[in-house]
N, C-alpha and C positions, 0 to 999 in steps of 0.2 A: 504493500499499500504506499502511497505517496503522502507524505506528511505536509500539512499546510500551516504556515506561520500563525495565521490568525486563530485556528482552532487549538494550537499548541498553547498559545498565550492565553486562551481562555481557560485551559487546564490549569496553567500556572496560577491565574487570578483565583480560580475556584479553590486551589490547595492553600493559597495565602489566607483566603477568607476562612477556611475550615481550621487551620492549624495556628494561624497567628491571630485571628480575630475571634476564635472559638465559636464559630457559627455552625448550625446544623448543615450537614452535607446535602440532604434533600432540598432544603430551602435555598441554598446556594446555587445548586444546578438549575433549580427552577428559575431563579432570578436571572442568571447569565443567559439561559437559553431565551427568556422573554424579551431580554434587551436586544437580542440578535435574531429577529424573526426571518431574516433572509437565508439563514442556514438551512440546508437540506437535511433530510432524515439521516443521511450517512454521517454527516458532520455532527449532528446533535447527538447521535448514538456514540460517536467517537469520544466526545467531551464528557459525556455522562459516564460512560463504561470505563474510560481511562482514569478519570477523577476517582471513581469508587474504587478501582482496582489498586490505585496507589495509595489510597487510605487504607484500604484492606491490608496491604503488604508494607505499610509505612516502615515499621522497624527493620524488616528484612531488607528493604531497599536501602535504608541508611547504611546497614552493615555492609552490604555487598559493593556499595559504591563509594563508601567512606564518606559520604555527604554529611554536611551539618544538617541539623534537623529542619532548617528553613531554606536549604539550597534546592528549591523545588525544580529548578532546570535539571539538576544532575539526577535527581529522583525520577524525573520523567525519562531522561536518557537511559538509566538502569532499567526502567520498566520496558522501554522499547527494545533494548537488547534481549531481555528475558522473554519478550514476546515474538523475538526473531524478526523484528522490523528494523530495517537499515537505517542508521543515523544519518540525517542530512548534515551537510558541512556547515554547521552553525557554531559560532564561537561559544556558546553556552555548553556545548557538548565536548569541548576540548578536555583531552586527558582521559576520557572514558575509552576503555579497551575491552572488546569482547573476551579476549583471552584471560585478562586480569579478572574480569567480573566472574567469569566461569570458575576459576579457582576459589574465590572468596565465597561464591554461591555454594559449591561443594562442601566447603568448611562450615558454612552456617547451617546446613542440613543436619549437622550432628547435634545441635543444641535446639530442643523443642520449642522453647520461648522465642528463639529467634526464627527458627524455620516456620513456626505457626503465626509469628508476628504479634505477640501480645506482650503487655508490660510484665515485669518480674512478679509483681504482687498478685496480678490476676491469675498467672499460670500456678503460683503457689496455693492460692485460695481454691482454684478449680481441682487441683489435685488432692487437697485437703478434703474437701466436701464431696466431689464426684467419684474420687478414687480411681479405680482402674479404667472406668468409662471415660474419663476425662479427655484422654488423647484422641479417641474416636469422635467424641462430640466436639472438640476443638477444631479437628479437621473439617468437620462438616459445617461449623460455623464460618469457615472461610470460603464456602462454596457460594456461588451466586443464588440468590433465591429466585424460585419460580414465581411468575405472575398468576395469581389465583383469582378467579371471580367467584363471588356468591350470587347465585340466581335469586332474584326477588320474586318469590313464589306467590306474592300478592297480585302479580301481573302477569306471570309467564311461567311455563315449565322449562326445565332443564333442556329437554329435547328441542322445544321450540326456540329456545334462545340460542342453542348451538347452531341451529339452521340460520337463524336470523344473522348472527355474527359472521357466518361463512359467507353470506350475501354482502356483508359489508367488509369483506377481506380480512376477517380476523379468525384464523384457525385455531380450534381448541380441542383438548382431549378430555374425556371423562375419566377421572380418578375413581379408583375403587375405594370403597368405605366412606366416601364423603357424599351425602345425599344431594347437596345443593351446589357442588363445586363444579367448575370448569377450569382447566389448566391451559394457559396459552402456550401453543406450540413454539412460538418465537415471540421475543420481547417487541411490543409496539405500543404506541399511544392509544389506549382504549377510551380515554376521556373525551375524545373528539367524535366518537361514534354516535349516530343517532340512538342507538340501543341505551347508551349511558345516559344520554340527555332525556330520554324518556323514563329513566328510573328502572330499567329492567334488570341491572345488576349493581353490585358494589365490588371494589377490589378489596378482598379479605383472604388472608392466607388460610390454607385448609385445616391446619391445626387450630387456628382461632375460631374457626367455623364449628368446632366441637364443643365449645363452652355453653352456647345458648341451648342446644338440645340437652345438655347435661343437667339442666335445671328441671327438666321434665315438666314443662308447662302445658296447661291446657287452655283452649279458648275460654274466655270469660273470667280467668283469673286476674287478681290484682298482684302486679309484678313490679317490685322496685329494683331498678339498676342504679346502685348507690354511688359508683364511680364511672359514670357514663362516658365522660370525656366527649369526643366528637361523634361517639354513638354507633360504631360499627356493629357491636354486639346488641345494642338496643334495638336497632332496626331488624336485626335477625330475630330477636324475641318477639317483635311486633308481627313479623311474618309468621312465625310459628303459632302465635295466638290468633292468627287469621283476622287481625284487626278488631278482635272482640276483647271485652274486659278492659283492663287499664294498665298501661305501661308507664310508670313514674320514672323519668330519667333525672338523676340528681348529679351535681357536681359542684366544685367549690369555685369554678371559673365561669363566669356567665358568657364569655365569648364562645366557649365550647358548646354550651347549650344553644346559643344562636346558630352556630354552624350545624348542630344536629337538627334544628328545626327545619333549616333549608333542605338538608338531606331527606328528612322525613317527607317534606312536601313533594320532592322529586319522586320518592319511593311510593307515594300514595298511602302513607301511614296515617290513620286517622284516630288512633286510640293512645296517642302519646301525650304525656303532661311533664314538660320540664319543670324542675324546681331547683332554684340556687340553694346550695348549702351555706347559710350565713353564719351559723352557730350551732351548738349542740342542741339548741331548741328545734332546729329544722328536722333533726332525727326524732327527737322526743314527741313532736306533734304526730308522728307516724306510728306511734308505739302500737305493736300487735295488730297492725292493719294489713299485712301482706301475706299472700299465700306463698310467695317466692321472693327471695332477695338475691341478687347478684352482687358480689363483691369482687370485681375485677381490679385488684389493688395496684397502687403504684409499685414499681419493682426496679431491680437493677437493669432489666431488659437484656440480660445476657442471652435469653433464648432466641432474640431476634437480631443478633449481630450480622447475619447474613444480609439483612436489608439495611441495617444501621451500623456499618463498620466502624463508623467515627466514634460510636459511643464507647468502644474500648479505650480510646485516648482521652475521654472526658470524664469516665468513671474514676472513683477513688475508693479505698477502704472505708473512709469516713462517711461517704455517701451512702455506701451500702449498709452501714450500720444504722444510719439515720432512717433509710427506708424501711429496715426491718422493724424499728420502733414504730414507725407510722402504720406499717401493716398490722402489727399487734394491736395498736390503738383502734384501727377501723373494725378489725374482727371481733374486738372486746365490745365495742361501743354500738356498732350498727346492727347486731342481731336483735336488738329490742324492737326493731320494726317488724319482725317476723311473728306470725301467729303460732300458738302452740299447734304441733303436728305440721307445721309448714317445713318447707325445705330452703336451704340456702347453699349457694356455691361460693367457695373462695377459690380465686384463680389468679395466676401470674403468668408473665411471659419470661420467667427465670428458670434455670435448671438447678439452682442451688437449693439443696435440702433445707438450709436455715431460713430460706424465704417460703418454703413450700410445706412439706410435711412436718418440719420442726415447728412452724407457727401453728398448724392445725393441732399437733399433739399438745402444745403448750396451752392453746385455747380450751381444749377438751379437759385437761387437768384443772385449769383455773375455774371453769364453769361447773365442775363437780357433778356430772351427770344430767345437766340440763340439756346437753346435745349429744347426739351420736353420730359417729361417721358411718354414712351408708356405703360409700365407695369413693375411690380416688383413681386419678389416671395421670400418667406422664406421658407427654408428647415430645419425643427427643429429636433434635436436630438431625441426627443421623438417620432418621426414618424419612427424611426427604423435605420436610417442611420446617415451620418454626418450632422453637422449643417452648412448651407451655406445661402447667400443672394445673390440675383441677380437683377439688374435694367437694363431695356432696354431703351436707350436714343436715341432720333432722332435728328440730326443736321438739322435746318431749312434751 
């Protein structure tokens, strides 16, 4: 492939914004591509995929090129060599040698934290908590995430959507064991399709699609999604409820609830009630009112590094400890909204036991027989999708 100066500079700009300014990779890519609407699909793909790949392999690239952490041109050069792309004769790539890089690359393969490109502390934490499975999961977290759609069954069946997308130039596969999922055969922008604009699907990982059904809801129930965020799982709950009953979506951020309402309108959801959590009183007012409660709590996000590789460079042990405390508080306090005999799901997109089954065991001990664990499930990155944990709890 022939390298263009303008697209290479866009990658450098993106890396600077991600690593120097600490911005989120997905927002950076979105902004840069929006500022340059004349770029074609190939250029846009090169910028997005190259940036994500360099972010994913940042530590390894620093090691094999000998680059300083902010020498983004050298990192790009190293990535090009590793990808078997010929380096153009540009000043920025002076001193980079394919032979020398091959030697340092071979040496780097012998050290897991360098080979898999993670910070020292994260490799140590993963090994301590996940044990013998850590190496396999870590390798999987460095793979590119597939693009998965969730069919909006309020408007269309999976078979009909698959056919409709084919007519719009989007080829999909039907994965086993995921009732409402379609997987894109190749990455492309699905947000510009008429099907998306008509609310026929949402982009949602297959593992994430397992959480709403885990709550075992029935049409007509009163369901509270207490950590709704922008509402991917909330909309899935509404579809499973067939727009009957009530879905109360709660969050501490009003802008997320505003975004959820926009998505709900597009999806044709009519049984949604957004509520801002302003204080503990917001929770108290709903005491013993819900048949089902979903607690998809804030977490480290280690299960979704495939799609958010920049997170591993932004995380810290201190942040993970803070998030564990927040998880415990939410689990301890929000159960009051559940009716006796009702069901509650605690879920995270983490693979760390301290955020998952460890939190559930502690909760059950502290509540002294008030709840029972019905079942739990791990979704591991090595299974092909994101990493998730979910536990179904019953209030006695």
